N, C-alpha and C positions, 0 to 999 in steps of 0.2 A: 168206247167208254170203259175205263177200268174202274171197278168199284172195289175198294180195299177194306177188308174186315179185320179189325184189331183182335188181339189175343185176350185171354181171360183176366189179365191184370190191367189191360190197356185202354187206350182211347186213340183218336186219330194222330195225336202228337208222336206216337211211336213210329209213324211213317216218315218222319222228317228227313231221313237219309235216303228214302226210297222214291217218294213221289216226284221229286224234281227231275230225276232221270227219265221218268215216263213222260213228264210234261215237255221236257226239252227235246224228246224224240217225237213229239207231235200228238201224243195221246192226251185225252181229257181224263181227269181223275175225280172221283167222288169218294169222300171219307165221311163217316158219321159215327157218333156215339150210340151204341146199342143201349137199350133201356137199362138204366141204373149204372152205366159206366161213364167215366169222365164227368161231364157236367150235365148229362141228360137227366130228365125227371125219373125218379125211382118209383113213385107210386106208393101207396100205403101198405101194399102187400108184397113189396119187392123180395123180402127174405123168403117168404113162402113160395113165391113165384120162382125164385132162383133155384130152389132145391126140388121143384116139382117136375112132373112129366110134361108140364106146359112149356118149360123153358125152351126146348129146341123147336117145337112147332110154332110157337109164338114169335120166336126170333126170325123164323122163315117168313111168317106173315108180316112182320115188321118190315123186312126187306122188300117183300112184294108191294106193300103199300107205299114205300119210299119210291120204288121204280115207277109205280103208277102215278104218283104225285108229280114226278119229274118227267112224265111222258116218255119213259125209256122202255123200249120194247125188249132190247137185248143188250147184254153187257158181258165184259170179260171180268170174271171174279178172281180176286186174290185174297186168300185167307191165311192169317197167321195163327197157328196153334188152335185155340178155341174158335177163332174166326173161321178156320178151315172146316170145322165141324158144321157151322152154320152154312158155309158155302157149299159143302157136299150135300147137306140136306136140301138146300134150295135147288141145286143142279139136278138132283134126283127127282124132285117134285115138279120142277118147271124146266124140262129139258129144252124146250123151244125158246127159253129166255136167256140161256147161258151159251155164249159163243165158245168160251174156253174157261178152264178152271186151273188155278195155281194154288197149291197149299204148301206151307212151310212149317216143318216140325210139328205137324198135327198128329196126335196119337191115333193109332189104328185099332188097338184093342188093349185090354188089361187082363191080368191073370189073377187079380184080387179085387175086392170092392174098392172103389176110388177113395173112400174115406180112409181106408187102411194105407193105400198107396200114398196119399197126400201126407198122412201122418209120418210116414217113413221118409219122404223126400223133403218136406218143409219142417225143419226142426227148430227154426228161430222164431221168436216172437217179434212183433213189429218193432219194438224198441231195440231189439238186437240186430236189426238189419244194417247192412253197410249204409253209410250216409248217402252214397249216390243213389241207391235203390230207394231208400226211405224218402229222400227229397223228390225223387221222380214220382213216386206214388202220391205224395202230398200235392205236387204240382198238377198231376193228372186228374185227381179225384177231389181235391180240396181237403182242408184240415178236418172238416166235420166227418167226412166219409172214408178217408184213406185207410185208417186203422181198422174200423169195423169191416170194411170191404175186404181188406187183406185177410182178416180172421175168417170171414165167411168163405172166401175162395179156398184157402188152404184146408179148411175143414171139409168142404163139400165138393169142390171141383167144378162148379159151374156147369157148362154144357155136358161135361162128362158124367154128371150125376153122382149119386151116392153108392151105386152098386157096380157090378162088373160092367165094363164098357166094351162095346164091340161095334165098330163102324163098318166092318166088312160087308154085311148084307146090303147096306145102303150104297157102298162103293160100286157094287155090281150093277146098280141101277143108273149110274152116271154114264151118259153116252157121249158127252162132248170130249174133245181133246183135253187132257189133264196132265199137268206137270207136278211132280212131287219133289220138293226141295227138302233135303234133310242134312243136318249136321252130323258129323261122325263122332262127336263127343259131348252130346247133350247130357246134363246131369239128371234129366227127367226120363227121356225116352231113348232106348238103344236104336242104333241105325237099322237094326232088323225090323223095327216098326215101319220105317220108310219103305223097306223092301216089300213087306206084307201089304202095305198101302198100295204100292205100285202094282203088285200082282193081281189085286182085286179090281183094278180099273180096266175097262175094255180098251180105252184109247190112252193108256197111261204111259208117261215117260218119267224117268227117275234121274235126278242129279244130286250127287252127294257132295257137300261142301267139306273139303278136307281141313283138318285142324281147326274146326269151328265148333263153338259151344252152342248152348241152347238158343240164345237170342241172335238168330242168323241175320236179322235186319240191322242189328247194331254192330256185330262182329265182322261181317263181310258184306257191307252194303253194296260195294261195287260189283262183287260177284253175283249178289242177289239180283241187282238190276240187269246185269248182263244176261243172266239166265232168263229173266222175265222177257226182255226185249227179243232175244233169240227165239224163244218159244212163241211169242206173239207174232213174230215175222213169219214163222213156219206155218201158222194157222190163221192167217188173215182171210176174212171172207168177203 
């Protein structure tokens, strides 16, 4: 069973070019909206929750409850960007429940507070976004939440928090086979982030997607699926 975790702007719709390749190869796939993303319930304290130290551990708890509700003992985890952070945290806390881990363009560390990093990288207001991106966010999150959610993300950074971010200590606790997929020309994270990510994994593998921008799942979906399937085949249990 492959469980796909969306990125910080996303929802399961982002996987539309990825999951069919897994299904056609015989894998079962689960996708879900994390709390406050897509069309899931936000709760009255979502903004406070989003920027709090609760965000990461409660996202892990949410995933644990989902697996329990579905009576799934073990899964293959695939996480995109922020979804990769949740997947890493889960794999470190519940090593016996994760058969393998795949992350794509997930940040490894920052050298400045994430509020400063996001302010430097995200310079456009919602109204100034390209129509394709704006319409995608509206479709994913609905007219009521798309713009405030965008503002919230670019200001605070979601799972990455408000301060300096460092996933390296958690990566050292991941014991399952793990594949790091990284683009070579992301506007957010240098490819060196992928190298550092890989080096801190005990059972890590690294695949760099050449001439690929930040949204690996959109820009090179066939290569993405090919790497996924090859990795899963190498680590079948």
